[in-house]
C-alpha positions in Angstrom: 0.0 0.0 0.1 2.9 2.4 0.9 4.6 1.7 -2.4 1.4 2.3 -4.2 0.8 5.7 -2.5 4.5 6.7 -3.3 4.1 5.9 -6.7 0.8 7.9 -7.2 2.4 10.7 -5.4 5.5 10.8 -7.9 3.3 10.3 -11.0 1.2 13.2 -9.8 4.2 15.4 -9.1 5.6 14.5 -12.6 2.3 15.4 -14.3 1.8 18.7 -12.5 2.2 21.6 -14.9 5.2 23.9 -14.0 4.6 27.6 -13.1 4.6 29.7 -16.3 7.7 31.5 -16.9 7.5 35.3 -16.8 8.1 36.6 -20.3 8.9 40.2 -21.8 8.6 41.4 -25.3 11.5 43.0 -27.0 10.9 44.8 -30.3 13.3 43.8 -33.0 14.7 46.6 -35.1 16.0 46.2 -38.7 19.6 44.7 -38.8 19.3 43.2 -35.3 20.4 39.9 -34.9 20.3 37.1 -32.0 23.8 38.0 -31.3 23.4 41.8 -31.0 20.2 41.6 -29.2 21.7 39.2 -26.6 24.7 41.4 -26.0 22.3 44.4 -25.4 19.7 42.8 -23.4 20.7 39.6 -21.7 22.8 39.3 -18.5 24.8 36.6 -20.0 24.9 36.9 -23.9 26.1 33.3 -24.2 22.7 32.2 -23.4 21.3 33.7 -26.8 20.4 30.1 -27.9 17.6 30.0 -25.1 15.6 32.6 -27.0 15.1 29.8 -29.7 12.7 28.0 -27.4 10.2 30.7 -27.2 10.4 32.3 -30.7 9.9 31.0 -34.3 12.8 32.5 -36.0 13.7 32.1 -39.8 17.2 30.7 -38.9 19.0 29.5 -35.7 22.4 31.3 -36.7 22.8 34.1 -34.2 24.4 36.2 -36.9 21.7 36.6 -39.4 19.6 39.6 -39.5 16.0 39.2 -38.2 13.0 40.8 -39.6 11.0 43.2 -37.5 9.1 41.4 -35.0 8.2 41.1 -31.3 10.7 38.7 -29.5 9.7 37.0 -26.2 12.4 36.8 -23.6 12.3 35.4 -20.1 12.6 38.0 -17.6 15.1 36.4 -15.5 17.5 36.4 -18.5 17.2 40.4 -18.9 19.5 42.9 -17.6 17.6 44.8 -14.7 17.6 48.1 -16.6 15.9 46.5 -19.6 13.1 44.9 -17.3 9.7 46.6 -18.1 8.1 48.9 -15.9 4.4 48.7 -15.3 1.7 51.5 -15.6 0.0 50.6 -12.3 -2.5 53.5 -12.4 -3.6 56.4 -14.7 -6.3 59.2 -14.4 -7.6 61.2 -17.4 -5.7 61.8 -20.6 -2.1 59.9 -20.4 -0.1 59.6 -23.5 2.8 57.3 -24.5 5.4 57.6 -27.0 7.5 54.4 -27.6 11.2 54.4 -27.9 12.2 55.3 -31.4 8.6 56.5 -32.2 7.0 59.7 -33.3 3.4 59.4 -32.5 1.7 59.8 -29.0 -1.0 57.1 -28.2 -3.3 56.5 -25.4 -2.3 54.1 -22.6 -4.1 51.3 -20.9 -4.1 49.9 -17.3 -1.3 47.6 -16.5 0.7 48.0 -19.7 4.4 47.2 -20.0 6.7 50.3 -20.4 10.2 50.0 -21.7 13.5 51.9 -21.8 13.3 55.2 -23.4 9.6 55.2 -23.6 8.1 58.6 -22.8 5.1 59.5 -20.7 2.9 62.6 -21.0 0.2 63.7 -18.8 -2.5 66.3 -19.9 -4.5 68.6 -17.7 -5.8 67.0 -14.7 -4.0 63.8 -15.5 -1.9 61.4 -13.5 0.2 58.3 -14.2 1.9 56.1 -11.8 4.7 53.7 -12.8 6.4 50.9 -10.9 9.7 49.7 -12.0 10.7 46.0 -11.9 13.4 46.9 -9.4 10.9 48.7 -7.1 11.3 52.4 -7.8 8.1 54.3 -8.1 7.2 57.3 -10.2 4.0 59.3 -9.7 3.8 61.7 -12.7 1.4 64.8 -12.0 -0.6 67.0 -14.5 1.0 68.7 -17.5 4.1 66.7 -17.2 6.6 64.8 -19.5 9.0 62.0 -18.4 11.5 59.6 -20.2 11.8 56.1 -18.5 15.3 55.0 -18.3 16.6 57.5 -20.5 19.4 56.2 -23.1 22.8 57.7 -22.3 22.0 58.3 -18.6 23.8 56.0 -16.4 22.2 55.1 -13.0 19.1 57.0 -13.9 15.4 56.0 -13.8 13.7 59.0 -14.9 14.4 62.1 -17.0 11.7 64.7 -16.2 11.3 67.1 -19.1 8.5 69.2 -17.8 6.0 69.3 -15.0 6.1 67.6 -11.6 6.6 64.2 -10.2 7.1 62.3 -6.7 9.3 59.3 -6.5 10.2 56.5 -4.3 13.9 55.6 -4.8 13.8 56.8 -8.3 17.0 58.4 -9.7 16.0 61.5 -11.5 17.7 63.9 -14.0 16.1 67.3 -15.1 17.7 70.0 -17.2 19.3 71.6 -14.2 19.8 68.9 -11.7 20.3 65.3 -10.9 18.6 63.8 -7.9 19.9 60.6 -6.1 18.2 58.9 -3.2 20.5 57.8 -0.5 18.2 55.5 1.5 16.0 52.6 0.3 12.9 54.4 1.6 13.5 57.8 0.2 10.3 59.8 -1.0 10.8 63.1 -2.7 9.2 65.4 -5.4 10.6 67.3 -8.1 9.0 70.3 -10.1 10.2 72.1 -13.1 9.3 75.7 -13.4 9.1 77.5 -16.5 12.6 79.0 -16.6 13.7 75.3 -16.1 14.7 75.8 -12.4 14.1 72.5 -10.5 12.5 72.5 -7.0 13.4 69.3 -5.1 11.3 68.4 -2.0 12.4 65.4 0.3 9.4 63.8 2.3 11.1 61.0 3.7 14.8 59.7 3.9 17.5 61.9 2.2 18.7 62.6 -1.4 21.8 64.2 -2.9 21.0 67.0 -5.2 23.8 67.7 -7.8 24.2 70.6 -10.3 27.0 72.9 -11.3 29.7 70.6 -10.0 28.2 70.8 -6.4 26.3 68.2 -4.6 23.9 69.2 -1.6 22.5 66.7 0.8 18.6 67.4 1.4 17.2 65.6 4.5 13.9 64.8 5.2 11.4 67.9 5.5 13.8 70.1 3.5 14.0 71.3 0.1 16.5 73.0 -2.5 16.1 75.0 -5.7 18.3 74.6 -8.6 18.5 77.1 -11.2 20.0 76.5 -14.6 23.8 76.4 -14.8 23.9 77.1 -11.0 24.7 74.9 -7.9 21.9 73.8 -5.7 20.7 76.3 -3.0 21.4 75.4 0.6 18.3 73.3 1.9 15.3 75.0 3.3 12.6 73.8 5.6 9.4 72.7 3.8 5.9 74.1 4.5 4.3 72.9 7.7 2.3 69.8 7.7 -1.5 70.0 8.0 -2.6 68.2 10.9 -6.4 67.2 11.5 -8.1 68.8 14.4 -11.5 68.4 15.8 -14.4 69.9 13.8 -14.1 71.1 10.1 -10.6 72.8 10.4 -7.2 71.3 9.9 -4.7 73.3 11.8 -1.2 73.7 10.7 1.5 72.1 12.9 3.5 75.4 13.1 0.5 76.8 15.2 0.1 79.9 12.7 -3.4 81.4 12.0 -3.6 79.5 8.7 -6.2 76.9 8.7 -7.3 74.1 6.2 -11.2 74.0 6.1 -13.9 71.8 4.9 -17.7 72.5 5.4 -20.5 70.9 3.4 -18.1 69.7 0.7 -16.5 73.3 0.3 -12.8 73.3 0.8 -10.7 76.3 1.4 -7.7 77.7 3.3 -8.4 80.5 6.0 -5.1 82.7 5.8 -6.1 85.1 8.4 -5.6 88.7 7.8 -3.1 89.1 5.1 -0.7 92.1 5.1 -0.4 94.6 2.4 3.3 94.8 1.8 3.4 94.6 -2.1 5.3 91.9 -4.0 5.5 88.2 -2.8 5.2 89.4 0.9 1.5 90.3 0.4 0.5 87.0 1.8 2.7 86.8 4.8 0.6 86.4 8.0 0.9 88.9 10.7 1.5 86.2 13.4 4.7 85.5 11.5 6.2 89.2 12.0 7.5 90.5 15.2 5.3 92.7 17.3 5.7 96.2 15.8 7.9 94.9 13.1 7.5 95.9 9.5 7.0 92.9 7.0 10.1 92.5 4.7 9.8 94.1 1.3 10.9 91.1 -0.9 11.2 93.7 -3.9 14.1 95.5 -2.1 17.0 95.2 -4.5 19.4 95.5 -1.5 18.3 92.0 -0.3 20.1 89.0 -1.8 18.4 85.7 -2.9 19.8 83.8 0.1 18.2 86.3 2.6 14.8 86.0 0.7 14.8 82.5 0.9 15.6 82.4 4.5 12.8 84.7 5.2 10.2 82.8 3.2 11.3 79.5 4.7 11.2 80.9 8.3 7.6 82.3 7.7 6.4 79.5 5.5 3.7 81.6 3.9 1.3 79.5 1.9 0.8 80.3 -1.8 -1.4 77.6 -2.8 -2.4 73.9 -1.7 -2.4 70.7 -3.4 -5.8 68.8 -3.0 -6.4 65.1 -3.7 -9.7 63.4 -3.3 -10.3 59.5 -3.3 -12.9 56.9 -2.6 -10.5 55.0 -0.4 -8.3 56.3 2.7 -5.2 54.6 1.1 -5.3 56.8 -1.9 -4.4 54.1 -4.4 -6.4 55.9 -6.9 -7.5 59.4 -7.0 -10.6 61.1 -8.5 -9.4 64.8 -8.0 -5.8 65.7 -7.9 -5.3 69.5 -8.4 -3.5 72.5 -7.1 -5.5 75.7 -6.1 -4.5 79.2 -5.2 -4.4 79.9 -1.3 -7.5 82.2 -1.6 -9.4 79.9 -4.0 -12.3 77.8 -2.7 -13.3 74.5 -4.4 -16.9 73.3 -4.2 -16.6 69.4 -4.4 -20.4 69.3 -4.8 -20.0 70.6 -8.2 -17.0 68.4 -9.2 -17.7 64.9 -7.8 -21.0 62.7 -7.6 -22.8 62.4 -4.2 -21.1 60.2 -1.8 -18.6 59.8 0.9 -15.0 60.3 0.0 -11.4 61.1 1.6 -9.4 64.3 1.2 -5.8 65.1 1.9 -4.1 68.4 1.4 -0.3 69.6 0.9 0.7 73.3 1.4 2.9 75.0 -1.1 4.9 78.1 -0.2 5.9 81.1 -2.2 9.0 79.7 -3.7 6.8 76.5 -5.0 8.0 74.0 -2.3 5.4 71.6 -1.5 5.2 69.9 2.0 3.7 66.6 2.9 0.3 65.4 2.5 -2.0 65.5 5.6 -3.5 62.5 7.0 -6.6 61.6 5.0 -9.8 62.8 6.3 -13.5 61.8 5.5 -15.7 64.3 3.4 -19.2 64.1 2.4 -20.3 65.4 -1.2 -24.0 66.0 -1.3 -24.3 66.9 -5.1 -26.4 69.8 -4.3 
């Protein structure tokens, strides 16, 4: 009986189907051969013959040019930088231009993205990408990013325009290089119209390199990098909005600025703004010493470092980044937009009736964005 049972177990094991091997597609370009493809994409080029198992080819000779085709390759054979990323989430109009292509096409959820592919988000759009090696890219509205750009070593993303947030992603822009220094580093990068790069670190730390100089930016700080200049010394990010009882969200700094939601209408209470002219017009009185005059940021006798210091100390709020989702985890967002500090948004006219969660991050006068607040419930009546 025992022998019979053993025999049945062995025969069942032999008959059990093996787990399917993870495959990835490589597009063959005219003139490519099995040998050239193996040298480019495979960790061990000598294993070119394994590609014959998964593809119908006109010849087994690795030196013969192949026709244009899609070549299936086991993921475990590929070099890490050539393993596909996944588009794990997108909202509204997101476009993709494949490497070597000229046309922009719409995306689909879960699609594979490859080295040198370019993503573009339109107004009110967002795209979330996860690389095979674990790096994450969140691309915000009106942005353009090249994935694993060719000719850029140790780079996951080239941000061409707009704004992004990343987890461990190594990013280059026209004016800076950003390198996370811990495995859990989370940061944001934003390109202004003059190609200045704003870098904000929300967790961990990152090196910001430009103009032959590297500045380490710690958690809760930010740096500005102008074209052909070294990074600025880190300044503190805007305060974190923290939930309080009732309908107001008070700032951690204890200032008079509050984030409010009442009946689906969201706004920021800035207190009484002081009339000083220029950028200082929105500086709350509580941030000034008693009897002191607010600084005139148009005063030409002040240098840029003094202006940065004053703004970072006062943390005057210019705008706020609002996100709304159906779940507290914010795996997907139904609204993702930045509003002027004095602008109100009536969610009742934007979203269908129902229960939602919202969170907010404050943006100071320099454009630096702080962390998002903890999610809080909000009810939309649809009135």
